[in-house]
N, C-alpha and C positions, 0 to 999 in steps of 0.2 A: 581589698581582696585578701583572702586568707592565704598564708604561706602554704606551699605544696606539702611541706612536712606535716603541718597541722591537718591538712585535708586528708593526707594518707593515714594519719593516726586515727582520725575520725571515722574514715571508711573501714579501717581495720577493726575498730571497736564495734561498729555497726555489724560487720560480718561475724564477729565473735558473739554478739548478742543474738543474731539470727540463728547461728549454730546452737547456742545454748538453749534457745527456745524450742529446738527440735530434739533435745536430749530425751532418750527413752523411745524415740520414734525412728531414729536413723536406721535401726535394724530392719524396719519394715521396708526400707528402700533397697535392701540387698537383692531380693528376687527381681525387682524392677531393673536394677543394673545388670544382673545376671541375664535376664531375658533380653535386655538391650544388646548385650554381646552376642547372644544366640541369633537374634534377629538380624544383626549386622552381618554375621557369617552367611546366613541364608540369602541375604539381599545382594551379596557380592556378584558382579558379573563375571568374575574369573576366579577359579580355584587358587587359593594361596599356595605359593611354592615354598620350598625349604627355607629360603632366605627370609621370607616374611615370617614364617613360624619361629625361626631362631630369634628374629627381632622382637616378636611379641613375647617370647619367653624371657628374653633379657629385660624388656621393659617391665614385665610383671615382677621379676626378681628384684629389680632396682626399686620399684615401688614398695615391695614387701620389706626390704631392708631399711628404707627411709622412713617407714611409718613410726618407728620409735624415736626419731629425731625431729620430726616435723612439728611446728607449732600447732596449737589447737585449731586455728583458722584453716590450715591447709590439710589437716589430717582427713576430714570427711571427703573432700574432693579426691584425695589420693586413694582412699578406700574405694570410692565410686569407680575411679579409673581401673583399679586393680580388679574389682568384681566384673566390670565389663570385659576386660581382657580374659578373665577366667571363663566367663560365659562363651566368649568367642572360641577359646581353646577347647572347651568341653564339647561344643558342637563339632568342631573340626576333628577332634579325637574320635568322637563317636562315629562320624562319617567314614573315617579310615578304618576303624575297628570292624565295622559291619561289611566292609568291602567284600564282594563276591562276584563271580563271573555273571555276565548278562548275555543272554542269547543275542546274537548279532544279525539274525535273519530268520525268515519263516522256516519252520521245521514241521514235517509231517512224518510220523513213524512211531515206533514203540517208545513208550515212556514207562520206566520202572522206578519205583520209589516207595518210601515208607510214609504212611498216612500220619500226619501230625495235627491236622485240623479238618473239621467237617462243618460246612455252613451252607448257605444258599446264595446263589447269584441274583442279580437284579431281575433275571427272567424266571426266578424261582426254581432253577435247576440245582440239583445237589452239586456242591463244589468241594473239591478236595485239595488241600495243600500238602505237597509231598517234599520230603527231604531225602538225603542219601540217594540222589537221583542218578539214573543211568540212561543215557541217550545213545542211540546207534552212531558209531563212528565219531564219538566225542571223547577226547581225552579228559582226564580228571580235572586238569587245570582250566578247561574250557566249559565244563559242565556247570550249569547254574546250581547254586546251593539249594534252592527251593523252586518249585514250580507250582502253579495253581491251575487245575483243570476242572471245567464244568462238565458234568456228565449228563448229556441230553438223551441217552438211550436208556431203555429199561434195564435195571440191574437185576437180572434173573439168577445170577450164579452166586454172588456174595453180597453180604451187607457190610460195607466198609466201616471200620472203626480204627481209632488211633493205635498205632503200632503194627497194623497189618501191612505186609509188603505186597503190593499189587502191580500189575502191568496193564496198560491200556494203550490203544492206538489213538493218538491225539494230534491235533493241529496246535502248534505252539508258535508264539511270536514274542518279540521283546515287549516289555511293558510299554503301553502307548504313552505318547507325550500329551501335552495340554490340547484340548479341543480347539482352543484359540490362544493366540499370544497373550501371556499374562494370566491365563486361567489356571485352574487347579492342576497341579503337576503330579500326576500319578507316578511318573518315573521316580520322583524324589521319594514318595512314600514307599514304593516298592524297593528302592535301594536300602532304606533303613529296615525294611522287613526281610531283607536278603532274598527277595523274590526276583529271580532272574528271567522268568518266562511265564506267560499266561496263555491260556487257550481253552480248547473244548474237545470233546470226544463224542462221536455218534455211535460208538460200539461199546458193548458191556466191558466192565473191568473184570480182570481175572486175578486170582491169587497167584503171586509169583514166588512164594516160598513161605517158610515158617514165620509166624509173627515175631517181630523184634521187640525187645523190652521197651516199654514206654511208661513213664511214671504216671501219666494221667489216664491210663486205660481204665482203672477202677473208677475214677471220677466220672469219666465219660459214660460208663455203663450205668452208674448211679443216676446221672443226669437224664439219660435216655429212659430209664425205668420210671423216674419221677415224672418226666414229661408225658409219657404214655399214660401213666396213672391219672394225672391231673386232667388230661384231655378226655379220658374215659369217664371219670367221675363228674366232671363239669363239661358237658358236651357243648359243641358250638364254639363261638368266639370267646366265651367266658373261659373255657378250659385252655384255649390257645393263649389268651392273655395271661392266665395264671402260669402256664408253662414258660412264657417269655420272661416274666418278672422274677421267677424263682430259679430257672435253670438256664436262661438265655436262649432257649430254643424257640425261634420265631417262625418255624416252618408252618405252623397252623394259622398264622395271622393272614387273613385275606387282604388283597389289595384295597378293597373297599374300606375295611377297618383301618388300615394304615393311612389311607387318604383322609378319613374322618378325623383321626387323631391329629394328623398334621394340620388340617384346616382349623381345628379348635386349639392348637398350640398345646396339645396333650401328648404328643409323641414321646416327650421325655419320660412319661410314666412307663413306657414300654421298654426302655433301656435300663439295664442294671447299672446304675450310676450313683452319684452322691445322695440323691433323695432316698433311694431304696436302701442303700447301705446305712445311711443315717437313721432311717426309720427302724430298720431291723435291729441294728445294734442298740438303738435307744430303747426299744421295747425290751430287749434282753437285759439291758443294764438296769432299767427301773423295775422290771419283774424280779430279777435276782436280788436287788437291794430290798425290795418289799418282802420277799420270802425270808431273807436272812434277818430282817428287822423283826419279823413275827416270831422268830425263835427266841425264847426267853434267855436273856443274858448275852446273846450273840453280839449285839451291837456294842456292848461294854467290853467284851473280851477280844473281838476281832475287828480289823478294819474292813467292815462290810462294803464300804464304798469302793475300795480298791479291789476287793474280791469281785464285786459286780463288774468293775471295769475290765478285769482280766477275763471274766466270762464273756463280756460283750466283744472283746478283742478276738477270742476264740470263735465266737459265732460269726464275726466278720470274716475271719480267715476261712471258715467252712463255706460261707456264702461266696467268697472269692473263688475257691476251688470249684464250687458247684456251677459257677458261671463259665467255667472253662478258662479262667484267668484272662478274661476279656480286658482289653486295654483300659476302657473306661472304668471298669470295676477295680482294676489295680490302682488307678488314680484315686478313686473314692476310698479304697481301703487305706491308702497312704494318708489321706486327710483324716480319716477316722482314727487311725492308729496314733497320729500325732496328738489328737484330742484326748484319747484315753491314756496315753503315756503322760500327758500333762496332769491328768487326774492322779495317776500313780505317784507323780512327783510333787503333789500338792500345789499344782499351779492351776491358774484359770484355764478351763478346758476350751472355752469358746472365746477367742480373741483374735485380733488382727495378727498377733505374733504367731499363734499356731497356724494361721492361714499362710503366713510368710514362710514358716519352716516347712510346711507341706509343699509349697510351691518350689522352694529351693531343692528339696529332696527329689521331687519328680523331674525338675529340669536338669539336675545334675546327672541323673541316670538315663533320662530319655529326653535330651534337648530337642529332638525332632518333633515333639508334640506341641511345641509353642505355636506353630502356624495352624494347628488343627482346631476346628470349631469346638470339639468336645472340651479340650483344655481351656480355651478362652471363655466359653460359656460357664463352665463349672466355677472358675475362679472369679469371673465377673459377678456372678450371682452370689457366691459365698462372701466375697469381700464387701459387696454392697449391703448384704443382709447383716453381717456382723457390725459394720459401721453404723447403720441406721438403728439397730436395736441397742447398740452401746449408747447412742445419744438418747434414745427413749428411756433407757435404764437410768441414766444420769438425771434426766428431767423428772423421773418418777411420775409420769403422766397417768399410768394405769394402775397405780398401787392400790387405790381404794375402789376400783371397779369390781363388779361381781365377776367370779371366775369365768362364767359363760361369755360375758361381754369381752373379757380379755382374750379369750380363745378366738372368738369371731373376728375381733379387730386385728389380732396378730396374724391370722390367716390372710385377711384382706391386705394388710401391709406387706406381708411376705410375698404374696403373689404379685402385688404391684411393684415392689422394689426389684424382685428377681426379673420380672418381665421387662421393666425399663432398662435394667443393667444389661440384659442379654439381647434386647431388641436389635441394637446395631450389629452385633455379631451374627445373629440369625439372619438379618436382612442381607448382610454382606456375603455370607456363605450360601444361604439357601434362597435368596432373592424373593422372600415373601414375609409378610407380617400378618399374623392372625389378629384381625381387628377386635374380635371378641374373646381373645385369649385370656384376658384378666378374669372375665366373668366365668369362663369355662374352668379355669384353675381354682377359683374360689369355690365353685360347686363340686369339683372333683377331688382336689388334693386332700381336703379334710377326710374324705372317705378312704383315701389311700392310707393315710396315717392312722386313722382311728379304727378302721375295720379290716381292710384288706391285709396289710402287713401283720398286725397282731393275730388275725385269724390264721395266716400262713404259719406263724411261729407256733401257735397252739396246735395246729394240725400236725406239724412235725413232731411235737412232743407227745401227742396222743396216738400217733401212728403205731407204736409198738403194742399198744393194748387194744387196737382196733376201734378206738372211740373218736376218730378224726372226722366223722360224718358231720356233726354240728358245725365244727370250725370250717369245713369246706363249704358247707351251705352258706354260712355268713360271708365267707370270702367271695363266693359266687354272686351273692346279692350286691356286695360293694362293687365288684367288677361290672356287674350289669348296669349299675347306676352310672359308673364312669363311661362305659360305652354308649349309654343312652345320651349323656351330656355331649359326648363327642359327636354323635350322629346328628343331634338336634342343632347344636351351635354351628357346626360346619356346613349345614344345609341352609343357613340364613343368607339372604342376599347381601353381598359385599363382605362375606366372612373373611376373605383373604385379599390382601393388596399385594400385587407383585411389584418388586423393587429392582431397578437396574443395578448392576454391579458397580461398586465404588472404585476409584483409582487406588493404587497400592498404598498411598500415604494416608488415606482417610482413617482407616481403622486404627493404626498405631497412634495417630494424633488424638483420636477420641479416647483411646485407652489411656494414654499418658495424661491427658487433661483430667479424666475422671479420677485416676489414681492420685494426681496432685491434690485435687479437692479433698479426697478422703484422707490422705496420709499427712499432708502438710498441716502444721498447727500455727495459727497466727493470722495477722491481717493480710498477708499475701496469698492466703488460701484461694481467693477468688481468681487469681491469675490462671488457674487451671481451666477456667471457662473459655479462655482464648483459643487454646489448641482444639478444644471440643468444637467450638464454633467454626474454626478453620477447617477441620476435618469434614464437617457436614457441608460447608460451603463448597469444598472441592468435590464432594460427592454430588451435590446438586448441579455443578457446572460440568461434570464429566460427560463426554460424548462417546457414544458407541461407534465402532468401526463402520465405515460406509459399506465395505465389502469384506466378507469372510470366505476363506477357501479351506475346505477340509483337507486333512493330510493325505487322503487318497485321490484327491482331485475330482471326485465324483459329485460333490455337493458344493454349491456356492450359495451365499446368502447376501442379498442386496437390501440395504435399509431404505425404506420408503416412508411416505407420510402416514401410511396405514400400519406400519410395522415392518419387520424384516420379511422380504419375499424369498422363499427357498426354491431352488431350481428343480426339486423333485419331491414327491409326496411320500416316497418310501425309500429305504436304504440310508445308510449313515445316520441311523436314528439317534445314536448317542450324541454325535456332534450337533445335530439339529436341535435336540432337546436342550443341550448346554447353551447354545447360542441364544435360543429364545428365552430361556430362564435368565441369562445374563442381561438380556435386553429389558427385563422386567415384563416379559410377555408370557402368555400361556404357552407351555411347552407342547403345542399341538402341531406336529409337522404337516399333517394333511391340510389343516386350516391355513397355515402360513403359505403353503405351496399354492393354495387356491386364490390367494390375493392377486390383484391385477399384475401381470408380469411387467417388468421394467427392464430396459437394457442394462447390461453390466457396466457400460461406459461410465467413466468417472473423471470429472475435471478435464475434459478434452482427451482423455486417454481411452482409446477404443479397445474394448476387452471382449473376448469371445471364449466360450467353453465348448469343448469337443468331447463327446462320449458316444458310445454305441458302435454299430457296425460301420465299416468303411472309414474308420477314424484316421487312417493315414492320409487319404486324399482330403478328408474334411479338415485336417490340421493344416495341410499345405494351403488350402483355399482360405482358411481363416487367417493364416499368417500373412497372406498377400494383402488382406484388407484391414487387419487389426494391428495394434501395437503390442498387445499382450494376449497370449493364448494359453488357456488352462486345459490340460490334457490328463485324463485319468489312466494313461498308458505310459509305458517306458519307451521313449523315442530313441531308437538305436540306429537310425539312418543318418545321412549327412545332416549336419546342423542347419537349422533354419535361420537364415541371416536377416530376414525382413521383419522379425518380431522377437520379442522376449518370450521364450517358451518355458512354461512351468509344467513339467511333466512329472512322472513318478520319481525319476532320478533326482530332480530338484527337490521335490517334497519329502523324499526319504531323508534328505540331509537338512532340510529346513523345518519340517513339521508343518502344522497348519499355518496359514498366512492371514494377515489382516491388512487391508488397504484403507487409508484414511488421509485426511488433509494434514499436511506437514506443518509443524510450528514455524518452519522457515518462511512460510508465506509465499507470495508470488505465484500462486496456483500449483505449488509443488505438492506431490502426493508421497506419503510415506508407506513403504511396504515393510511390514514387521513380521518376523518369523517367531514361531513358538519356541524353538530351541535357542534362537538369538535372545529372546526376552528372558529365557531361563538362565542364560549364561553358559559359559564353558565350565561345567562342574563335573564332579565325579560321576554323577548319575545321568549326565547329559552329553555323552561322548559324540553323537552324530554331528553336532555343530563343529567339532574340531576338524572335520573333513570337508566343510562346506566352502566352496568357492563358486558362488552363483555366477551364471553367465551374464555378460554385459552387452548392451546394445549401444553402439557409438551414437552420440548425438542426443540420446534420451536419458542415459544414466549419468547424471552430472556429478554425483557424489557416491562413493562406495565406502562403507564403514564395516569394520569387523562385526560379526553378529553379536558379540558380547558388549558392544558399546550402546547402552541405552536400548537394547533390543532393536536397533534400527539396522536394516539390511542396506538399503540405499534409498535415496530420494529420486523420484522420477519427475521430470519437468515436462 
């Protein structure tokens, strides 16, 4: 047997060799570590207190000081730990910096504020985001920094625009929690948007005073003018599509067109994101470089490549402003800026290093985007594409191929790689996979890059001299082809496969495994396949809750062999749609309610739901014969001792509920709350006040709502 000292020396040498083998690639792991720290912060069940933050700061400082003294073998792990702590701290700092009051109850009355954003709600109503808000009988300290109001009445008196100060009578409520425990947390997103209330109005908005200065007013008017002109010159859905990709105005896109684009996996063409920004700046870059190269002597006297890069950056900045500084466009502009700055610094423009730098910049300033599908899909596709084409470039497989063949093969490879890389993210967040998406993208994306975007650039350049007609015609033809592909492919049998939502660990495991395969160099590269396989295995084994209860108590959903049965075919439509989508089912509430009804009883637990007139007597009667009663009213009479009553008071503090088999076994059932699953966080204060009622003999174990999202086990 080898002496322990010799074994230790051998292991140390092996570790040094492994680290040396990753020289030049360790930088690529910085955004992975930074993102791990951000994800750790968001995954916490409890908001860190001052002592924890002080401890983290001291640990980071100690690591930073020790870096200059550590041996080569320990330096990379120390840097990794430091970067993780920095990501954790960045997320926490951002969460505290954006802190703003949140409405604590339903409000009906006058709402006054300055318009800062105009968009459309899911019901296609005009929606306004207001800041500098004034509410009746609210002090400044209690007034939300921003509110969002959907206008359902005809606006006959004013046309809202950014900077306008207006007043409207509106119904407001706090940002809603997840539709089911562990689901999408709108409260968290609203917190980082400083959105303290959301609601609607059925009365016209009125001007409340002189317009206040607003930097984007001129941009908004330009956007609106361009959108109106495009939809006039290109009538129908072609003009609406053109307005969406150039100005971000989607108001003209019909529901049928949106559904066709989603069914063909072409909805990404509608959003101003990395593809559009890359195509537009690429067209400007190569056009400027070509024009400058045609000037005699210019290429010898001036750095035309850098001049073209500066011009492309300016074009990208203009496109960013034109989109209304949309979050996805800001992310795309950051990525493009890093690429062109690399050109200015005589570095390789497209590489994994530029992708890593862009990810670090975005996550440092907006750590809250990490859980969002837009960020995940953008960087999944970009990282995979850069890695694959770097391999192809080193192999020199297509060097001698004809240019046309290289273009066709590159498009097919790009669509396949991007589709594979983003498929798990799309399935996890949107619960659907477009089975013919690869074919649709191969048929549509080349037209987007070769016709639509270049024609849009030329139309803008020719607009001052009134010669934009030909460019707009070409643009319309390309858009017509894209819409035709979307309509045809989405109409095929089996075009869309619905996927159930994965457990929380699946997507991080798949992402980390994929990144390990791409970023690691050497014989251990294949280890990354293990976490990918584990993530998919957990996804396949995940079970959906047997019973779901909406946060207003008016809708329940019981899982059956035919799918989830819903207690009513109308009302609480948002919760119903989310439940069915997360089940991997068609989001059709009426069809789900028409399934054969089943008792709500589960595992020997007798469950009743009470709604409608005479609910007081019905609740008493149900409590006499059931163990658990769900009520969509606030019970203010003497407590019912014969059952566990889940009324509006309970649901106000718990959020939506899920009942499923407990991992404890023995027939136990686990009741999980939405706020409990989200944890006691800055954006999730209702759980702080939750002390759910107990029923002696049935509630065997009661846990705080921040412990694994478990409220209590019922036996």
